[in-house]
N, CA, C and O atoms as a GROMACS GRO file, in nm:
protein
  488
    1UNK      N    1   6.889   6.611   0.033
    1UNK     CA    2   6.904   6.524  -0.065
    1UNK      C    3   6.896   6.377  -0.027
    1UNK      O    4   6.827   6.300  -0.094
    2UNK      N    5   6.963   6.338   0.076
    2UNK     CA    6   6.984   6.234   0.111
    2UNK      C    7   6.836   6.170   0.154
    2UNK      O    8   6.801   6.057   0.119
    3UNK      N    9   6.760   6.254   0.232
    3UNK     CA   10   6.620   6.182   0.275
    3UNK      C   11   6.541   6.157   0.158
    3UNK      O   12   6.465   6.060   0.156
    4UNK      N   13   6.552   6.246   0.047
    4UNK     CA   14   6.468   6.214  -0.071
    4UNK      C   15   6.506   6.108  -0.143
    4UNK      O   16   6.415   6.049  -0.202
    5UNK      N   17   6.638   6.058  -0.156
    5UNK     CA   18   6.666   5.954  -0.219
    5UNK      C   19   6.635   5.818  -0.153
    5UNK      O   20   6.609   5.722  -0.225
    6UNK      N   21   6.637   5.806   0.005
    6UNK     CA   22   6.594   5.718   0.074
    6UNK      C   23   6.439   5.675   0.073
    6UNK      O   24   6.400   5.563   0.104
    7UNK      N   25   6.360   5.778   0.034
    7UNK     CA   26   6.212   5.771   0.009
    7UNK      C   27   6.201   5.678  -0.108
    7UNK      O   28   6.144   5.569  -0.102
    8UNK      N   29   6.258   5.725  -0.212
    8UNK     CA   30   6.225   5.670  -0.341
    8UNK      C   31   6.292   5.499  -0.347
    8UNK      O   32   6.244   5.405  -0.410
    9UNK      N   33   6.405   5.499  -0.268
    9UNK     CA   34   6.475   5.380  -0.270
    9UNK      C   35   6.382   5.253  -0.192
    9UNK      O   36   6.388   5.136  -0.231
   10UNK      N   37   6.310   5.291  -0.093
   10UNK     CA   38   6.219   5.204  -0.017
   10UNK      C   39   6.081   5.210  -0.051
   10UNK      O   40   5.997   5.153   0.020
   11UNK      N   41   6.052   5.271  -0.150
   11UNK     CA   42   5.915   5.286  -0.193
   11UNK      C   43   5.874   5.149  -0.252
   11UNK      O   44   5.967   5.082  -0.299
   12UNK      N   45   5.738   5.092  -0.256
   12UNK     CA   46   5.714   4.970  -0.323
   12UNK      C   47   5.576   5.012  -0.385
   12UNK      O   48   5.512   5.110  -0.350
   13UNK      N   49   5.543   4.927  -0.479
   13UNK     CA   50   5.418   4.952  -0.537
   13UNK      C   51   5.319   4.864  -0.474
   13UNK      O   52   5.328   4.742  -0.487
   14UNK      N   53   5.216   4.925  -0.400
   14UNK     CA   54   5.136   4.872  -0.311
   14UNK      C   55   5.021   4.785  -0.395
   14UNK      O   56   4.997   4.670  -0.358
   15UNK      N   57   4.964   4.833  -0.488
   15UNK     CA   58   4.887   4.772  -0.580
   15UNK      C   59   4.931   4.637  -0.661
   15UNK      O   60   4.854   4.547  -0.693
   16UNK      N   61   5.068   4.643  -0.687
   16UNK     CA   62   5.116   4.515  -0.758
   16UNK      C   63   5.159   4.427  -0.649
   16UNK      O   64   5.162   4.307  -0.677
   17UNK      N   65   5.191   4.461  -0.532
   17UNK     CA   66   5.204   4.353  -0.417
   17UNK      C   67   5.084   4.300  -0.374
   17UNK      O   68   5.077   4.181  -0.345
   18UNK      N   69   4.955   4.399  -0.365
   18UNK     CA   70   4.832   4.318  -0.328
   18UNK      C   71   4.785   4.214  -0.444
   18UNK      O   72   4.740   4.101  -0.423
   19UNK      N   73   4.803   4.266  -0.557
   19UNK     CA   74   4.764   4.190  -0.672
   19UNK      C   75   4.838   4.022  -0.673
   19UNK      O   76   4.780   3.915  -0.690
   20UNK      N   77   4.968   4.046  -0.651
   20UNK     CA   78   5.040   3.936  -0.630
   20UNK      C   79   5.008   3.847  -0.520
   20UNK      O   80   5.006   3.726  -0.541
   21UNK      N   81   4.978   3.900  -0.387
   21UNK     CA   82   4.946   3.851  -0.294
   21UNK      C   83   4.804   3.783  -0.308
   21UNK      O   84   4.792   3.670  -0.259
   22UNK      N   85   4.712   3.831  -0.361
   22UNK     CA   86   4.585   3.777  -0.404
   22UNK      C   87   4.574   3.663  -0.488
   22UNK      O   88   4.495   3.571  -0.467
   23UNK      N   89   4.660   3.671  -0.591
   23UNK     CA   90   4.694   3.573  -0.700
   23UNK      C   91   4.760   3.434  -0.607
   23UNK      O   92   4.711   3.322  -0.622
   24UNK      N   93   4.851   3.456  -0.531
   24UNK     CA   94   4.912   3.343  -0.476
   24UNK      C   95   4.809   3.295  -0.376
   24UNK      O   96   4.782   3.175  -0.383
   25UNK      N   97   4.735   3.379  -0.269
   25UNK     CA   98   4.638   3.316  -0.188
   25UNK      C   99   4.540   3.235  -0.274
   25UNK      O  100   4.518   3.119  -0.240
   26UNK      N  101   4.480   3.284  -0.380
   26UNK     CA  102   4.383   3.209  -0.468
   26UNK      C  103   4.453   3.076  -0.507
   26UNK      O  104   4.395   2.969  -0.484
   27UNK      N  105   4.583   3.077  -0.568
   27UNK     CA  106   4.633   2.953  -0.631
   27UNK      C  107   4.650   2.851  -0.508
   27UNK      O  108   4.619   2.732  -0.517
   28UNK      N  109   4.701   2.905  -0.399
   28UNK     CA  110   4.726   2.817  -0.272
   28UNK      C  111   4.580   2.752  -0.243
   28UNK      O  112   4.573   2.630  -0.229
   29UNK      N  113   4.459   2.836  -0.234
   29UNK     CA  114   4.327   2.781  -0.183
   29UNK      C  115   4.292   2.679  -0.292
   29UNK      O  116   4.254   2.567  -0.261
   30UNK      N  117   4.306   2.717  -0.421
   30UNK     CA  118   4.274   2.611  -0.533
   30UNK      C  119   4.351   2.495  -0.514
   30UNK      O  120   4.293   2.388  -0.493
   31UNK      N  121   4.468   2.501  -0.519
   31UNK     CA  122   4.531   2.382  -0.472
   31UNK      C  123   4.492   2.288  -0.347
   31UNK      O  124   4.483   2.165  -0.344
   32UNK      N  125   4.476   2.361  -0.268
   32UNK     CA  126   4.431   2.269  -0.135
   32UNK      C  127   4.295   2.215  -0.161
   32UNK      O  128   4.266   2.096  -0.150
   33UNK      N  129   4.218   2.302  -0.192
   33UNK     CA  130   4.075   2.234  -0.225
   33UNK      C  131   4.093   2.135  -0.332
   33UNK      O  132   4.019   2.039  -0.309
   34UNK      N  133   4.155   2.119  -0.434
   34UNK     CA  134   4.188   2.011  -0.542
   34UNK      C  135   4.220   1.904  -0.460
   34UNK      O  136   4.145   1.806  -0.460
   35UNK      N  137   4.326   1.907  -0.388
   35UNK     CA  138   4.382   1.802  -0.280
   35UNK      C  139   4.269   1.759  -0.199
   35UNK      O  140   4.241   1.640  -0.208
   36UNK      N  141   4.197   1.833  -0.119
   36UNK     CA  142   4.095   1.785  -0.047
   36UNK      C  143   3.980   1.718  -0.131
   36UNK      O  144   3.925   1.620  -0.081
   37UNK      N  145   3.941   1.758  -0.242
   37UNK     CA  146   3.827   1.704  -0.306
   37UNK      C  147   3.872   1.590  -0.356
   37UNK      O  148   3.786   1.502  -0.360
   38UNK      N  149   4.009   1.549  -0.408
   38UNK     CA  150   4.064   1.433  -0.459
   38UNK      C  151   4.046   1.318  -0.367
   38UNK      O  152   4.000   1.210  -0.404
   39UNK      N  153   4.089   1.349  -0.228
   39UNK     CA  154   4.090   1.284  -0.130
   39UNK      C  155   3.972   1.257  -0.099
   39UNK      O  156   3.964   1.142  -0.057
   40UNK      N  157   3.844   1.328  -0.100
   40UNK     CA  158   3.715   1.300  -0.060
   40UNK      C  159   3.682   1.195  -0.141
   40UNK      O  160   3.632   1.095  -0.090
   41UNK      N  161   3.704   1.201  -0.279
   41UNK     CA  162   3.668   1.123  -0.390
   41UNK      C  163   3.714   0.978  -0.388
   41UNK      O  164   3.642   0.882  -0.416
   42UNK      N  165   3.861   0.970  -0.344
   42UNK     CA  166   3.910   0.850  -0.304
   42UNK      C  167   3.830   0.780  -0.194
   42UNK      O  168   3.793   0.663  -0.202
   43UNK      N  169   3.808   0.862  -0.091
   43UNK     CA  170   3.735   0.780   0.039
   43UNK      C  171   3.598   0.762   0.017
   43UNK      O  172   3.541   0.679   0.089
   44UNK      N  173   3.525   0.830  -0.077
   44UNK     CA  174   3.387   0.806  -0.102
   44UNK      C  175   3.403   0.678  -0.191
   44UNK      O  176   3.338   0.581  -0.149
   45UNK      N  177   3.469   0.659  -0.296
   45UNK     CA  178   3.495   0.549  -0.387
   45UNK      C  179   3.506   0.419  -0.290
   45UNK      O  180   3.431   0.322  -0.300
   46UNK      N  181   3.607   0.431  -0.199
   46UNK     CA  182   3.612   0.315  -0.087
   46UNK      C  183   3.504   0.282  -0.027
   46UNK      O  184   3.482   0.163  -0.001
   47UNK      N  185   3.421   0.377   0.005
   47UNK     CA  186   3.300   0.357   0.089
   47UNK      C  187   3.216   0.282  -0.019
   47UNK      O  188   3.178   0.167   0.002
   48UNK      N  189   3.184   0.353  -0.145
   48UNK     CA  190   3.085   0.288  -0.250
   48UNK      C  191   3.126   0.120  -0.253
   48UNK      O  192   3.049   0.027  -0.230
   49UNK      N  193   3.243   0.113  -0.281
   49UNK     CA  194   3.296  -0.037  -0.299
   49UNK      C  195   3.247  -0.132  -0.186
   49UNK      O  196   3.178  -0.232  -0.205
   50UNK      N  197   3.293  -0.087  -0.062
   50UNK     CA  198   3.227  -0.173   0.058
   50UNK      C  199   3.068  -0.166   0.057
   50UNK      O  200   3.017  -0.265   0.110
   51UNK      N  201   3.000  -0.093   0.019
   51UNK     CA  202   2.848  -0.090   0.018
   51UNK      C  203   2.804  -0.183  -0.077
   51UNK      O  204   2.723  -0.274  -0.058
   52UNK      N  205   2.867  -0.152  -0.192
   52UNK     CA  206   2.820  -0.259  -0.298
   52UNK      C  207   2.868  -0.415  -0.277
   52UNK      O  208   2.803  -0.505  -0.330
   53UNK      N  209   2.986  -0.442  -0.197
   53UNK     CA  210   3.007  -0.572  -0.153
   53UNK      C  211   2.890  -0.613  -0.076
   53UNK      O  212   2.820  -0.710  -0.108
   54UNK      N  213   2.866  -0.527   0.041
   54UNK     CA  214   2.763  -0.564   0.129
   54UNK      C  215   2.640  -0.598   0.049
   54UNK      O  216   2.569  -0.698   0.068
   55UNK      N  217   2.622  -0.510  -0.036
   55UNK     CA  218   2.459  -0.525  -0.120
   55UNK      C  219   2.477  -0.663  -0.172
   55UNK      O  220   2.392  -0.747  -0.145
   56UNK      N  221   2.579  -0.692  -0.242
   56UNK     CA  222   2.599  -0.836  -0.318
   56UNK      C  223   2.571  -0.941  -0.225
   56UNK      O  224   2.504  -1.040  -0.255
   57UNK      N  225   2.625  -0.918  -0.099
   57UNK     CA  226   2.617  -1.037   0.012
   57UNK      C  227   2.474  -1.043   0.046
   57UNK      O  228   2.419  -1.153   0.050
   58UNK      N  229   2.399  -0.919   0.073
   58UNK     CA  230   2.270  -0.904   0.118
   58UNK      C  231   2.184  -0.974  -0.013
   58UNK      O  232   2.083  -1.038   0.020
   59UNK      N  233   2.208  -0.969  -0.121
   59UNK     CA  234   2.133  -1.037  -0.228
   59UNK      C  235   2.161  -1.182  -0.237
   59UNK      O  236   2.070  -1.261  -0.261
   60UNK      N  237   2.268  -1.216  -0.221
   60UNK     CA  238   2.303  -1.360  -0.180
   60UNK      C  239   2.237  -1.422  -0.080
   60UNK      O  240   2.182  -1.531  -0.097
   61UNK      N  241   2.237  -1.368   0.013
   61UNK     CA  242   2.155  -1.419   0.152
   61UNK      C  243   1.989  -1.418   0.105
   61UNK      O  244   1.911  -1.510   0.133
   62UNK      N  245   1.959  -1.321   0.045
   62UNK     CA  246   1.824  -1.321  -0.002
   62UNK      C  247   1.773  -1.444  -0.095
   62UNK      O  248   1.671  -1.511  -0.083
   63UNK      N  249   1.871  -1.452  -0.186
   63UNK     CA  250   1.837  -1.557  -0.288
   63UNK      C  251   1.827  -1.688  -0.211
   63UNK      O  252   1.736  -1.769  -0.229
   64UNK      N  253   1.933  -1.704  -0.122
   64UNK     CA  254   1.932  -1.834  -0.048
   64UNK      C  255   1.809  -1.849   0.055
   64UNK      O  256   1.764  -1.959   0.087
   65UNK      N  257   1.764  -1.742   0.098
   65UNK     CA  258   1.634  -1.750   0.182
   65UNK      C  259   1.511  -1.791   0.115
   65UNK      O  260   1.426  -1.868   0.160
   66UNK      N  261   1.512  -1.720  -0.022
   66UNK     CA  262   1.387  -1.756  -0.089
   66UNK      C  263   1.411  -1.884  -0.138
   66UNK      O  264   1.305  -1.940  -0.166
   67UNK      N  265   1.501  -1.944  -0.155
   67UNK     CA  266   1.503  -2.086  -0.194
   67UNK      C  267   1.475  -2.166  -0.102
   67UNK      O  268   1.391  -2.250  -0.133
   68UNK      N  269   1.520  -2.170   0.013
   68UNK     CA  270   1.466  -2.221   0.144
   68UNK      C  271   1.328  -2.222   0.182
   68UNK      O  272   1.264  -2.316   0.229
   69UNK      N  273   1.288  -2.091   0.153
   69UNK     CA  274   1.117  -2.053   0.176
   69UNK      C  275   1.074  -2.129   0.069
   69UNK      O  276   1.009  -2.224   0.115
   70UNK      N  277   1.078  -2.133  -0.043
   70UNK     CA  278   1.032  -2.212  -0.171
   70UNK      C  279   1.042  -2.365  -0.128
   70UNK      O  280   0.940  -2.431  -0.147
   71UNK      N  281   1.148  -2.427  -0.074
   71UNK     CA  282   1.196  -2.549  -0.048
   71UNK      C  283   1.094  -2.620   0.066
   71UNK      O  284   1.044  -2.732   0.065
   72UNK      N  285   1.083  -2.515   0.162
   72UNK     CA  286   1.008  -2.560   0.290
   72UNK      C  287   0.857  -2.528   0.271
   72UNK      O  288   0.771  -2.587   0.337
   73UNK      N  289   0.832  -2.449   0.193
   73UNK     CA  290   0.670  -2.450   0.160
   73UNK      C  291   0.601  -2.508   0.050
   73UNK      O  292   0.483  -2.483   0.027
   74UNK      N  293   0.686  -2.599  -0.031
   74UNK     CA  294   0.649  -2.689  -0.133
   74UNK      C  295   0.536  -2.785  -0.074
   74UNK      O  296   0.518  -2.807   0.046
   75UNK      N  297   0.471  -2.831  -0.167
   75UNK     CA  298   0.373  -2.927  -0.135
   75UNK      C  299   0.437  -3.060  -0.078
   75UNK      O  300   0.401  -3.108   0.029
   76UNK      N  301   0.541  -3.121  -0.165
   76UNK     CA  302   0.599  -3.229  -0.094
   76UNK      C  303   0.657  -3.216   0.036
   76UNK      O  304   0.646  -3.309   0.116
   77UNK      N  305   0.727  -3.095   0.071
   77UNK     CA  306   0.776  -3.090   0.196
   77UNK      C  307   0.678  -3.071   0.310
   77UNK      O  308   0.695  -3.112   0.424
   78UNK      N  309   0.564  -2.998   0.262
   78UNK     CA  310   0.451  -2.997   0.369
   78UNK      C  311   0.392  -3.138   0.389
   78UNK      O  312   0.360  -3.175   0.502
   79UNK      N  313   0.377  -3.213   0.288
   79UNK     CA  314   0.346  -3.362   0.310
   79UNK      C  315   0.406  -3.430   0.401
   79UNK      O  316   0.351  -3.494   0.491
   80UNK      N  317   0.554  -3.416   0.374
   80UNK     CA  318   0.651  -3.494   0.454
   80UNK      C  319   0.640  -3.442   0.604
   80UNK      O  320   0.654  -3.516   0.701
   81UNK      N  321   0.615  -3.320   0.609
   81UNK     CA  322   0.587  -3.280   0.764
   81UNK      C  323   0.486  -3.331   0.827
   81UNK      O  324   0.495  -3.367   0.945
   82UNK      N  325   0.382  -3.339   0.758
   82UNK     CA  326   0.228  -3.390   0.830
   82UNK      C  327   0.261  -3.520   0.839
   82UNK      O  328   0.222  -3.573   0.943
   83UNK      N  329   0.331  -3.602   0.752
   83UNK     CA  330   0.353  -3.767   0.768
   83UNK      C  331   0.439  -3.777   0.901
   83UNK      O  332   0.418  -3.871   0.977
   84UNK      N  333   0.535  -3.680   0.930
   84UNK     CA  334   0.634  -3.703   1.030
   84UNK      C  335   0.549  -3.656   1.160
   84UNK      O  336   0.587  -3.695   1.270
   85UNK      N  337   0.449  -3.585   1.151
   85UNK     CA  338   0.375  -3.547   1.279
   85UNK      C  339   0.439  -3.423   1.315
   85UNK      O  340   0.421  -3.396   1.434
   86UNK      N  341   0.505  -3.340   1.254
   86UNK     CA  342   0.556  -3.208   1.287
   86UNK      C  343   0.431  -3.115   1.255
   86UNK      O  344   0.396  -3.037   1.343
   87UNK      N  345   0.374  -3.118   1.155
   87UNK     CA  346   0.263  -3.027   1.144
   87UNK      C  347   0.134  -3.112   1.155
   87UNK      O  348   0.124  -3.229   1.121
   88UNK      N  349   0.029  -3.027   1.213
   88UNK     CA  350  -0.127  -3.053   1.219
   88UNK      C  351  -0.191  -2.989   1.141
   88UNK      O  352  -0.244  -2.884   1.177
   89UNK      N  353  -0.203  -3.035   1.014
   89UNK     CA  354  -0.287  -2.981   0.910
   89UNK      C  355  -0.412  -3.064   0.886
   89UNK      O  356  -0.407  -3.187   0.886
   90UNK      N  357  -0.528  -2.993   0.865
   90UNK     CA  358  -0.652  -3.090   0.838
   90UNK      C  359  -0.687  -3.029   0.686
   90UNK      O  360  -0.673  -2.909   0.661
   91UNK      N  361  -0.728  -3.117   0.597
   91UNK     CA  362  -0.754  -3.109   0.491
   91UNK      C  363  -0.899  -3.010   0.491
   91UNK      O  364  -0.978  -3.009   0.585
   92UNK      N  365  -0.913  -2.944   0.392
   92UNK     CA  366  -1.035  -2.840   0.386
   92UNK      C  367  -1.137  -2.938   0.308
   92UNK      O  368  -1.115  -3.009   0.210
   93UNK      N  369  -1.252  -2.918   0.378
   93UNK     CA  370  -1.358  -3.004   0.328
   93UNK      C  371  -1.413  -2.947   0.223
   93UNK      O  372  -1.388  -2.828   0.204
   94UNK      N  373  -1.496  -3.014   0.135
   94UNK     CA  374  -1.566  -2.965   0.022
   94UNK      C  375  -1.668  -2.859   0.048
   94UNK      O  376  -1.691  -2.767  -0.029
   95UNK      N  377  -1.719  -2.877   0.150
   95UNK     CA  378  -1.830  -2.756   0.176
   95UNK      C  379  -1.784  -2.626   0.239
   95UNK      O  380  -1.862  -2.532   0.257
   96UNK      N  381  -1.639  -2.622   0.276
   96UNK     CA  382  -1.602  -2.487   0.298
   96UNK      C  383  -1.529  -2.421   0.175
   96UNK      O  384  -1.484  -2.306   0.179
   97UNK      N  385  -1.520  -2.516   0.047
   97UNK     CA  386  -1.454  -2.452  -0.070
   97UNK      C  387  -1.562  -2.377  -0.143
   97UNK      O  388  -1.665  -2.435  -0.175
   98UNK      N  389  -1.541  -2.259  -0.168
   98UNK     CA  390  -1.638  -2.152  -0.248
   98UNK      C  391  -1.581  -2.146  -0.374
   98UNK      O  392  -1.471  -2.093  -0.386
   99UNK      N  393  -1.664  -2.211  -0.506
   99UNK     CA  394  -1.611  -2.172  -0.637
   99UNK      C  395  -1.701  -2.076  -0.713
   99UNK      O  396  -1.823  -2.068  -0.704
  100UNK      N  397  -1.629  -2.012  -0.781
  100UNK     CA  398  -1.684  -1.886  -0.858
  100UNK      C  399  -1.684  -1.929  -0.998
  100UNK      O  400  -1.586  -1.974  -1.056
  101UNK      N  401  -1.823  -1.909  -1.058
  101UNK     CA  402  -1.807  -1.941  -1.201
  101UNK      C  403  -1.840  -1.794  -1.296
  101UNK      O  404  -1.933  -1.718  -1.270
  102UNK      N  405  -1.758  -1.777  -1.392
  102UNK     CA  406  -1.753  -1.670  -1.475
  102UNK      C  407  -1.885  -1.662  -1.570
  102UNK      O  408  -1.891  -1.738  -1.666
  103UNK      N  409  -1.976  -1.584  -1.547
  103UNK     CA  410  -2.112  -1.593  -1.614
  103UNK      C  411  -2.050  -1.592  -1.790
  103UNK      O  412  -1.960  -1.519  -1.831
  104UNK      N  413  -2.113  -1.672  -1.856
  104UNK     CA  414  -2.077  -1.637  -2.022
  104UNK      C  415  -2.173  -1.532  -2.063
  104UNK      O  416  -2.285  -1.510  -2.016
  105UNK      N  417  -2.102  -1.462  -2.173
  105UNK     CA  418  -2.143  -1.337  -2.203
  105UNK      C  419  -2.220  -1.357  -2.336
  105UNK      O  420  -2.163  -1.400  -2.436
  106UNK      N  421  -2.335  -1.330  -2.333
  106UNK     CA  422  -2.396  -1.345  -2.462
  106UNK      C  423  -2.319  -1.273  -2.597
  106UNK      O  424  -2.242  -1.178  -2.583
  107UNK      N  425  -2.353  -1.335  -2.737
  107UNK     CA  426  -2.270  -1.293  -2.842
  107UNK      C  427  -2.305  -1.159  -2.874
  107UNK      O  428  -2.231  -1.090  -2.944
  108UNK      N  429  -2.416  -1.114  -2.826
  108UNK     CA  430  -2.461  -0.950  -2.880
  108UNK      C  431  -2.380  -0.866  -2.797
  108UNK      O  432  -2.342  -0.760  -2.845
  109UNK      N  433  -2.351  -0.896  -2.689
  109UNK     CA  434  -2.296  -0.784  -2.575
  109UNK      C  435  -2.144  -0.766  -2.642
  109UNK      O  436  -2.080  -0.662  -2.625
  110UNK      N  437  -2.101  -0.859  -2.707
  110UNK     CA  438  -1.958  -0.853  -2.753
  110UNK      C  439  -1.940  -0.741  -2.872
  110UNK      O  440  -1.831  -0.685  -2.885
  111UNK      N  441  -2.038  -0.712  -2.948
  111UNK     CA  442  -2.064  -0.614  -3.043
  111UNK      C  443  -2.070  -0.468  -2.994
  111UNK      O  444  -2.156  -0.433  -2.914
  112UNK      N  445  -1.984  -0.390  -3.040
  112UNK     CA  446  -1.979  -0.244  -3.010
  112UNK      C  447  -2.121  -0.180  -3.059
  112UNK      O  448  -2.150  -0.189  -3.178
  113UNK      N  449  -2.190  -0.129  -2.989
  113UNK     CA  450  -2.316  -0.055  -2.974
  113UNK      C  451  -2.272   0.094  -3.046
  113UNK      O  452  -2.183   0.164  -2.999
  114UNK      N  453  -2.332   0.121  -3.139
  114UNK     CA  454  -2.294   0.263  -3.179
  114UNK      C  455  -2.382   0.361  -3.104
  114UNK      O  456  -2.502   0.339  -3.089
  115UNK      N  457  -2.319   0.476  -3.054
  115UNK     CA  458  -2.378   0.562  -2.983
  115UNK      C  459  -2.425   0.690  -3.061
  115UNK      O  460  -2.346   0.776  -3.100
  116UNK      N  461  -2.561   0.694  -3.081
  116UNK     CA  462  -2.624   0.824  -3.166
  116UNK      C  463  -2.617   0.954  -3.102
  116UNK      O  464  -2.676   0.960  -2.994
  117UNK      N  465  -2.569   1.043  -3.135
  117UNK     CA  466  -2.608   1.188  -3.062
  117UNK      C  467  -2.724   1.233  -3.085
  117UNK      O  468  -2.749   1.240  -3.206
  118UNK      N  469  -2.816   1.270  -3.008
  118UNK     CA  470  -2.944   1.328  -3.022
  118UNK      C  471  -2.938   1.448  -3.101
  118UNK      O  472  -3.015   1.456  -3.196
  119UNK      N  473  -2.848   1.556  -3.074
  119UNK     CA  474  -2.844   1.666  -3.125
  119UNK      C  475  -2.803   1.656  -3.290
  119UNK      O  476  -2.840   1.745  -3.367
  120UNK      N  477  -2.733   1.555  -3.331
  120UNK     CA  478  -2.709   1.539  -3.466
  120UNK      C  479  -2.819   1.481  -3.529
  120UNK      O  480  -2.845   1.516  -3.644
  121UNK      N  481  -2.900   1.383  -3.461
  121UNK     CA  482  -3.022   1.316  -3.521
  121UNK      C  483  -3.127   1.426  -3.558
  121UNK      O  484  -3.186   1.414  -3.665
  122UNK      N  485  -3.153   1.528  -3.482
  122UNK     CA  486  -3.239   1.628  -3.498
  122UNK      C  487  -3.186   1.731  -3.614
  122UNK      O  488  -3.253   1.830  -3.643
   0.00000   0.00000   0.00000
C-alpha cells in the first residue's frame, strides 16, 4: 500500500505542465520581441532625424550654390570679368548668328477639313 500511495502523490499532469510551459515561453518571447522592436523603432527614429537634418543642410548648400552660380553667370558679372581681363570673350559676329523665322500659316489651314468616309458616300 505504501508504494501505491507514493505513485499517486508524485504524479503530475504532463499535459497541463506542457501547456503552461508553452504559454510561458510564448509570453516571454512576445515580451522580448516587443522590447526589441521598440528599441529598433527608437534607433531608426534617431537615424531618420539625423538624415533629415543632413538633407536640410544639403538643400541649404544647394540653394547657396545655385545663388552663387546665378550671380557668377549673370550678364553684369560676365561683363565685369571681361573688363577686368579675367575672361577672354569675343562677341559673336552677325554672320555666325542663325535666325529662324516661323512661316505664317494661311488662314485656310486653320480650319478643320471634314473627312468623308468613302463607304458612307457610296
